[in-house]
N, C-alpha and C positions, 0 to 999 in steps of 0.2 A: 806702557802703564795706563795711559789714557784709554787705549782700546780695550784693555781688560776691565777698567772701571765702567766704560760704556756698555760692555757686554754684560757685566754684573747688573747694571741698572735695568737693562732690557729684560734680563731674566727675572729680576725682582718684580718688574711691572707685569710681565706675562704670568708669573706665579700668582701675583695678587689678583689679576683678572680671573684666572682659573679658580682660585679659592672663592672669589666673590660669586662666580657663576655657580659653583657647586653649592655654596651656602644658600644662594637664591633658590635653586631647584630643590634642595633637600630640606630647607627650613623656612626661609623668609616668605616665599610664595604661599606656603601653607599657613603661616602666621597671618598674612593679610586676609586670606579666605576665612579663617577662624574668627578674626575680629569683626568682619562684616556680618557674618551670620550670628555671632553672639550678641551684637548690638540689637538684633531683631528678636532676641529671646531664645535662640536655638542653643540648647545645652548638650553636653556630652562629657565623657571621661577626659581627664587631663592627659595630653600626650607627653611622651618623653622625646628627647632629641634623637633623630635618626630612626628610632623604632616605633614612634607613635604609640599606639595601644596594642601592638602585636604581642608583646610579652604577657600582658594582662589577658589577652584573648587566649593565648596558648595555655596559660595557667587555668583559666576557667574551663576550657574544653577538656583538659586533662583531668580535672577534679570531677567532672560530670560525665566522663567517658563511658562509664558502665551503669549509668543511672536509668537508662531507658527500659521500660517494662516490655517483656515479650509480647508481641502481637499488636501493639499500639500503632496506629497510623500517624500519630503526631510525634515526629522524631526531631522537631526543631530543638528541643532541649538537649539532645545528644550531639547533633552536628553543628548547631549554631546557638549555643546557650547564651553567648554574649548579646545576640539580638534580643532575646527575651529579657535579660537583666537590664539592658539599656532602655528598652521600651518601658519596663516597669518603673525605672528610675526617672527617665527623662520624657516619656510620652511617645506618641506615634511618629514624631519627627525628631531625630537627634543626629549629632555629629560625632564621628570618631575618625581616627587616623591610622593608616598603615605605613607610617614613615613619611614619604614625600606626598602621599595622597590624602586629601581631605574628603571623607565620604559622608554625604548627607543621606541617611536612610529615611525613606518616606513610605509609610503605610497608611497615612490618612487618606480616606477615599476621595475627598475633593482634590487633594494635591496629585494623587495618582491619575485622576481624570485629566487634570491640566497637562500632565506630561505628554499625553497623546496629541495635544494641540500644537506642539512645537515641531518645526521642520527638522530633518536630519542635519541641516546646516547650522542649526541653533542648539539643538540637543541631540548629540550623535554618540557614536561608539567611543569609549575612552581611548585616548591615544596610546596609553600604556599597553592596551591589548595587542596593538600592532607588534609590540616587542615581545611581551610575555607569552602570546599565543601565536606568534608568527609561524612556528613550526607546524601548527595544526591548521591554520587558516590562511597563511600567507597574506597577500594584499587583496583578498577577495571581497565579495559582497558583505560578508559578516563584519569586517573591520573597517571598511572604507566609509567616508563621510562626504557630504557636499556633492559637487558635480560628478565626481568619479563614482560615488555610490549610485546616483541617479542614472548614470550611463550604464553601469553594470546591471542594475535592476531592470532597466528597459530591455536589455538583451536577454536576461535569464528568466524573468517572471513569466513571459508568455508561454514558456515551455512547461509551466505548471498550471496553466488554466485548465478548467474542468474538461474542455473538449479534448485536450491532450491526455488527461488522466484517464478518461474513458477508454482510450486506445491502449492503455497500459494494463488494464484489468486482467487480460489473458496472460500477460507476462507474469503477473503476480500469482495467478492460479498455477502456472507451470512451475514457478519456483517453489510453491508450497507443496507440490506433489512429492518432491524429493524428501522433505521432512516426514510427510505422511507415510511414505513407503518405508523409510528407515525405522520409524517408531513401530509400525506394524510388524516388521520383521523381528525387531528386538522383543516385542511382547509375545509374538508367536513362539519364540524360542523357549520362553519360560511358562507360557500358558496363561493368557488372560490379563495379567497385571504385573507391572514391574516398576521399579524406581528409575526415573530418567532425570538427569541434570540437564535442564532444558536450555540453559544460557547459550552455549555455543551453537546449538542447532538453530535457535532463533537469530543469533548474530550472523551466521552464515546465510540463512534465508534472506534476511534483510539486505545483506551485502549483495546477494545475487540479484535481488530486485533492483537495487540502485545501478548495478553494473549493466543489467539488461535494459532497463528503462531509459537510463540517461547516457550510457556510454557504448551501447551496442555490443557489449561483450557478455561475460558471465562471471560468477564468483570465482570459478576455477582460473580464468584468465587474469582477473584482477586480485586474486587471493593475496599476492605478496604486498600489494599496496594496502589492502585492508589490515593485514597482519602488522605491518610496520606502523600504520597510523594508530593501531591499538597499543603497540609498544610505546609510541610517542605520547599517547594519552596517559598511560600509566607513569611514564617518566616525568612528565610535567606535573601530574597530580601529586607525585611523591615530593616534589619541591615544596618549599614552604609557600603556600598560596597567599600568605599574608605579609610577604616581604615587600615593604614599601620601596625598596631600592631596586626593584626588578629591572629598571632600565639599565642600571649599572651591573647588577648581579649576574645577568646573563653573559657578560663578557669575561667573567672570571673563569679560569681553567679548571673548574671542578669536574669530577667524574660524571656527574649528572648532566652538566652542560655539554660535555664532550659527547656523551651518548645521544643527547637530543640533536646536536649539530650533525652527527653522523647519520642518524635516522632521517633527519630533514633532507639531507642531500640525496640519500637513497630514494626517498619518496619522490623528490623532484625529478630525478632521472627516469624513474618508472612511469610517472605521469606523462612526461614529455615523449617517452617511447609510445605510450598508448595514443597520445594526440597525433603523432606523426603517422602511425599506422592507420588510425580510424579516419583521418581527414580525407582520405582518398575515396571513402564510401559515403556518398551523400544520400542516406536513406533515413526512414522514419525512426529507426531504432537508435540512431546516434545523433539526432537532431540537436539535442542540448550541447553535446560536445562540439559539434560543428558550429553552433551559434557562438559558443565561447571562443573558439579558434578564430572565427570571422571577426568577432568583436575586438580581438586582440590586435588586429591589423589597422586599427584606426589611428594612423599617424604615429605609431610607437616604434621605438628602436627594437631590434631583435631581442635584446635582453629584457626590455620592458614588456614585450609581447609574451615572452616565456613566463615572466613573473605573473602576468595577467592570467594566463592559462593555468599555471600551477596553483595560484591562489584560489581561483574559482572552482577548479576541480577538487582541491582539498576541502573547500567548504561543502561541496555536494557529497563527496565521499564520506567525510566525517559527520558533518552536521545533519545531512539527510539520512544517514545510516544510524548513528548512535542514538539519537533521540527516539526513533521508532523502535529500536531494539529494546531499550530499557522500558518503554511503555508496554510493549508486548509481554515482557517478563513480568512486570507488576500486574498486568491484567490477569495472567494465568495464576499468579499467587493469590490474588483476591478472589478469583473464581473458584480456586481450590478450597478456600476457606468459607465460601458462601455457596451452598449447593442449590439454592432455589433458582428457578428459571428467570433469566433476565434478557433484556434487549441489548444486542451487542453495542450499538452506538452509544447508549447510555452508560454501559460498562466502561467504554473507552473514555468518555467524557469525565466520569467520576474518577477513573484511575489517574487521568491527567490532572485532576484537581488535587488528589491526595499525594500523588507522586510525580510532580512535574519534573521532566528530565533536567531542566536548568533551574536551580533553586532561586536565583536572583536575576533581575534585569539590571544591567549596569549601563549608564549613559553619562556623558560628560557635557557640562555646559560649555559649548564652544564660543558662546557669547553670554553676556548677562541675560538671565531669563527670570521669569516670575512664575512661581508655583503657589497657588493660593494667594496668601498675603506675604509670602516670603520672596525677597529679592535674592536670587541665587547667583553669586559672582562667577565669572568666567573661570574655568579650571576646576570647578567643584565636580566631584564624581557623585552622581545621583543614583542611589541604589534602591531598588524596589524588591522587597523579599516576597517572591511568589508564594512561598509556603505560608507566610503570615496572612496574606490576602485570602488565600484559599481556605484557611482554617479559621477565619474571623467569624466568631459566633454572631456578631451583630449583622453580618452580611448573609450568613448561611444558616443561622438558627442554632439551637442548643445542641443539635447532633452533628455539628460540623466535622468532628473527628471521625465519624462513622462512615462506613462504606454503604451508601444508599443511592444506587444509580437512578432510582425512580424520581429523585429530585429534579432530574433533567427531562422528565416526561413531557413537559411543555416548553422545552428549550432553555437556553442559558438565561434569557431575560427573566423567566419565571423562577429559575432555580435560586437566584440570589437577589439581594436588594438592588445591586448596581452591577451592570454587565462588566464594567472595568475592574471588578474584583475577581474576575476569572480571566487569567492571562497566560494560559499554557503556551501559546504561540506568540506571545508578545503583545504590545499595545501601541496603537498609533501608526505612523507611516512605516515603521520598520517591522510590522507584523511579518512573521515567517512566511516566505513565499512558497515553502514546500509543504504547508499544512494540508493541502488537498491530497497530495500523494501519500502523506503519512496516514491520514484518516482512511483513505481507500485501501492502503496496504493492511492496516490493522483490522479493518472490517473483514476483508477477504480471508486473511490468515486465521483470525479467531473463528470466523464462521466455519471454515473448513476443519479446523482442529476440533471444534466442539461437536461437529457431526460425526466424527470418527472416534473420539475419546472422551472419557470422563476423568476429571482431575481431583485429587485429594492431597492434603499435606503429607509430606514425608516426615517421619520422626526425626530425621537428621537435619531438617531445615531450621536454621537459626535466623530469626528476624532481626537483622542488623543493617539497616540502610547505611550506605557508605557514600561519601562525597569523593568522586574521582572525575571531576569536571562535570559529570552528570551524576544523578542519584541512582545507585544500583545496589542490588543485594550484596552485602559485604562478603558473604560466604557462598555465593551462588544460589540457585533455586532448584533443589531436588524435589521432584513431585512423584507421587504414585499415579501412574497413568494406566487406565483400564480401557481396553478396546471394547467399543460398543458393538452389539450384535447387528 
């Protein structure tokens, strides 16, 4: 009897500790953050237990789902209407909750500038991303913080310096030829002009560039990896991106979670196969892959080394590929609707302003930090809405919503009042290391396409930007493509 009572007491204690732990991570920790920020005058909508403001956000988004006007470049009111409503109500700095996460949204120029002054050990990637985006990025450069981030960046960043990028130009040219020839054949079959849905062609082209330039292979050889990563992207995007319980939600045996886990394991095995095959060939075409493999051997166990390789290869495969693809797609859409001659670099810069691939920058205060006059407590998620910075009329002028590439004629510094209001590749120490390759690829691809073809809108095109982890056309991009003489 005494043993039974003792066992019951132990179970009660363990259950109490578990409940306290859950209560702390799901509610009490968030309450402490809210109190500290509200004492400093930061306001926001009142959250509810477990859900935070997610139910309200869903309701607002559903009500305004079909409110966007055709052809407008300002789609914040459709994809992120709660951003606008909160800003109108509470100002450029406000607090909202997605359950266990307290999110401080910052669009005030001075505070955005301050974000770039903190190190990745102080203001880094949110810890929840390691769980909710693990299938796409693993434990790679995108999600790591502190010493591990610095180590990974030291290994990978030199492979994207301009001297290396110059050696990749011919690879980009070669990959582009495949698309040029395919479109020429399609147009010749019907005589002069035809409708082409360009999305998949550009997606395969960019995948081919990444495969050739970074992994010493080709799209055909890495096709299965890219296809499964695309499936992963769609599966993760279909999940409720505002679930604050994501750390626990991913362990539930839902159909979506099971699909993600299956795809994740398949991608892992495919990447490890590529790594094993390519590591035997130490040539310039696969120097990045070999750098990642060599970096994984730094005192790690076999399992840790595999995680290192898979995580960083995922980051390059997906991050380096997807952002370039959607930018190329939006560039062609904008060029099709604006027939006047324009300089390619300025077109790309303006496209990245109006349609940045990643809509927000998310960072977590890993220690107490100060932004402007606000003391931001440890554990707060700091969110910077790129779209709102890029369309801010005080920074960009009265025509901020319009496609005007010539605003960049004298560089970014002259295009807007503050350079930190233009952040397509990030801001501060964590600026994207792949931006040189992305810009080089976009310049080469667009220049080659524009010397061969003229583009105009298809009657079937529906302008409906969609959030699928990146911002892309909701119904694809069909264009009328005419072969130039």
